[in-house]
N, C-alpha and C positions, 0 to 999 in steps of 0.2 A: 216547477217542482224538480228537485235534483234527483238524479238516479243514484241508487246506492252503489258503492264500489263493486259489490258482488255482481250487480246487474250489468255494469259497464264491462267488467271482465268477461262475463258470460257472452255479451254481445260481440266482443272482440274475438272470442274463441270461435263463434259461429261464422263471422266474417272471414277470419283466417282460414277456417275449414273450407269455406266455399272457394276462396282463392286458390287453395292448394289443389283443387281439382284441375286447374289450368297449370300444367307443369312446363315451363320453358325448356326447350331442348335445342341442341346445336343443329340438328337436322332431323328430317323424317323420311321414311321410305318414299321414293318417287314412283308411284305406280302409274302405268299407262292409263289413258282414258278408256273407260269400259267399252268393250267391243263384242262382236259376235263372231269373230274370226279375223282373217287377214284383211278383208275389205273394210273400207270406211262405212260407217252407218248410213243407210239410206235416209232420205227425208222422211219417209214413213207416212203413216196415216193419222190424221187428226181425230182423236177420240172424244175430246172435250175442249171447249174454248169459250171464253166469255170476257166481256168488258163490264166493269162495275165502276160506279162512282157514288160519292156521298149524296144521299138524298136529303130532303128538308128536315128530317129528324136526326141527322147525324151531328155529333159534337164537333167534327172537323170537316167543314164543307168543301175543302179543296182536294180531298183524297180521290185518286183515280187508280184503278187497277186493271191490268190485262193479264190473262194467263192462257196457256195452251198445253194440253197433254197429248203427246204423240206416241204411237207404237212404232218403234224403229227397229225392225228385224226382231231380235230376241229380247230387246230392252224397251223400256218406257222412259220418256224424257218429259219432264215438266219444266216449262219456262214461264217466267212471270216478271212483271214490272209493276211496282207501286210508286206513285208520285204524290207528293204534297209539297206545300210551300217550303218546308225545312229540309226535306231529304227525298231523294229518289233511290230506289233499291231495285236492282236487277237480280234475279234468282234463276238458277238451274239446278234441278235434282235429277239424277239418273237412277233408275230402278231396274231390278232384275225382272225376270219373266213372271215372278210372283208379286210384283209391286212392292218389293222391299228395297229401301234405298241403299245404293252402293257409294255414291259420291254426291256432294252438294257444293254449290258455288254461290257466292254473294258479292255484289259490288254496290257500295253505297257512295253516292255523290251528293254534293250540296249545290242546289240551284243558285245561280247568281254569282258564284265565285269567279275570280279572274283566271285561275289556273286552267290550262287546256284539258286536264284530266278530271276537272270537277272536284279536286281535292279527294280523289277516290281512295276508299278503304276497301281492298279486295281480299276475300278470304276463300280458301278452298278447304273443304272438309272431306277427309278420306275415311270411309266407313268400312273398308274391306279388311282391315288389319285387326289384330287383337284389341287395340284401343283406337279410339277416334283421334286423328291428328288434324291439326289446323296449320295451314300455311297462309301467311298474311303479308301483304305489302301495303303500306300507308303512303299515299301521295307520292308515288314514285321512289320511295326510299328503299332500303335493303329489305330482303325477306326476313321474316321472323317465324319461329316454329314453336308449336305447343303440342303437348299430349293432353287430351281431355279425358280425365278418369271417369269411369262409370260403366254401366251395362251397355252392351252394344245396342244402339237404337234401331228400331224397326220402323220408325216414323220420323219424318222431318217436318217441323213447324217453322215457317218462315214468314217474313212480312207479306201481307196479303192473305186472302181467304182461299183462293183457288188451289193453293198447295195442299189443302186438305182433301182434294178430290181423289187422289190415289188411295188414301187411307179409307175413305168412305167406300170406294169400289171394292177394295180388298176385304174389308170387314163384312160387307154385305149383311148388315144388321136388319132385323125386323123391328117394328115399333116396340119399345120397351126393352130391347136388347142393349147390351153394353160389352165393351172389350177394353182391357187395360194393357197398355204396352209402354215400353220405354221410348221416349221421344227426344230427339235433339231439337231443342227450341232455340233457334238462332235469331230471334226477333230483337233481342236486346244487345247492348255492347258486349256483355259478358254472357257467352253461351252456357246453357245448362243441359244436362241429360237427367231426365226425371220420369217417373212413371206417370202416365196421363190416361185418364179414362175417356173413351169416346162412347157417348150414349145416344141412341136414337129415340127421340121423343115422338109423341103422336103427330101424325101429319096435321098440317094447319093451313087454313085459307088465309093468305096474307093480302089485305086490300091493296097495299102499295105495289104488289106484284101482279095483282089481278088473277091469282091462281092458287091452287092448293100445292103445297110443297112438302118435301121431307125436311124434318128438323133434326139437326145433329148438334150436340153440345160437348165441348171439351172444358176441362177445368171446372166443371159444374156451373159455369156462368157465361161462356162464350158460345153463342149459338149461331149456326150458319144454316141457310136455306139451300136445298139442292133439288134438282129436277128428278124425273123418274129414272134417269140414268146415273144418278149420284154425282152430277156435275154441279159445283157450287154456283148459285145464281144470285146470292144476296146474303145479308146477315141481319141479326137482330139489332145491330148498332146503326142501321140505316143505309148500308151499301145496297145499291140497286142497279139494274141495267140502265144505261143512259137514256133509253127511250121511255123509261118510267119516271123520269125527272124533267120537270118543265123548264127549269133554269138553264142558261147556257153552260156548256162544258167549261171547266177551268182551263186556263191556258196550259199547253204542254210544257213540261220542264225540259231543259237541255239534255241531250243524250250523252254528250261528252265522249263520242265514239261508240261504235257498236259493242255490245257485250262479247267477251272473248273467253268463255270458260275453258277452252282447250289449252290456251297458252298463258293465261294469267292465273294467279299472281306470279 
């Protein structure tokens, strides 16, 4: 069935409007890495950490995730890595003392490529200015810069489920409660800032986890399971702790060097 000319034009307008939210610029302000004073941040205290992997009910059986949330002096830092056959993604998000994001960093590499850098696509998201800025470097090429128009995000959604842990902790919802905030969703190639509702559903006993968990949902359809400390320990899509899955762990994907949020891109 052919689309009418009016519908085609309308679709082009919508697509064009979305693209215009990413505005290429010659440069962006280079703010220093967040700190609590003159001294470097300490290693800090681990507040939450978990390893997750795809269980028998997952649509993608090779996905593995690790994350950790630390209190580092006056800041919180979330680090995570998600691996699967087609892509590996390293993430870091730095939060202020109220668990609101200040800066985010993402490195995507492709397992199996011959380049020493894994054909890396590295992006830094600066959230401390009047508009979100993106600094990007693709496969060792020159830097490029964009401004991402939209409301200042108070939430970061990245590849993996563990990155939701800071939001769950800050929201501190009771069953049936909900909160709506602007989120930087950087899971896709084209990042977006949009309002997202976080809802706490009734607690649920999950046989695959062997325990009762807190259930939180975003976008009305993506549900994660958290423990009594609001640390993510699984999701409705089949991600589980490795000890709850009988099959062997998938082979680790290449690291292509340690993540370096301070000096890259």
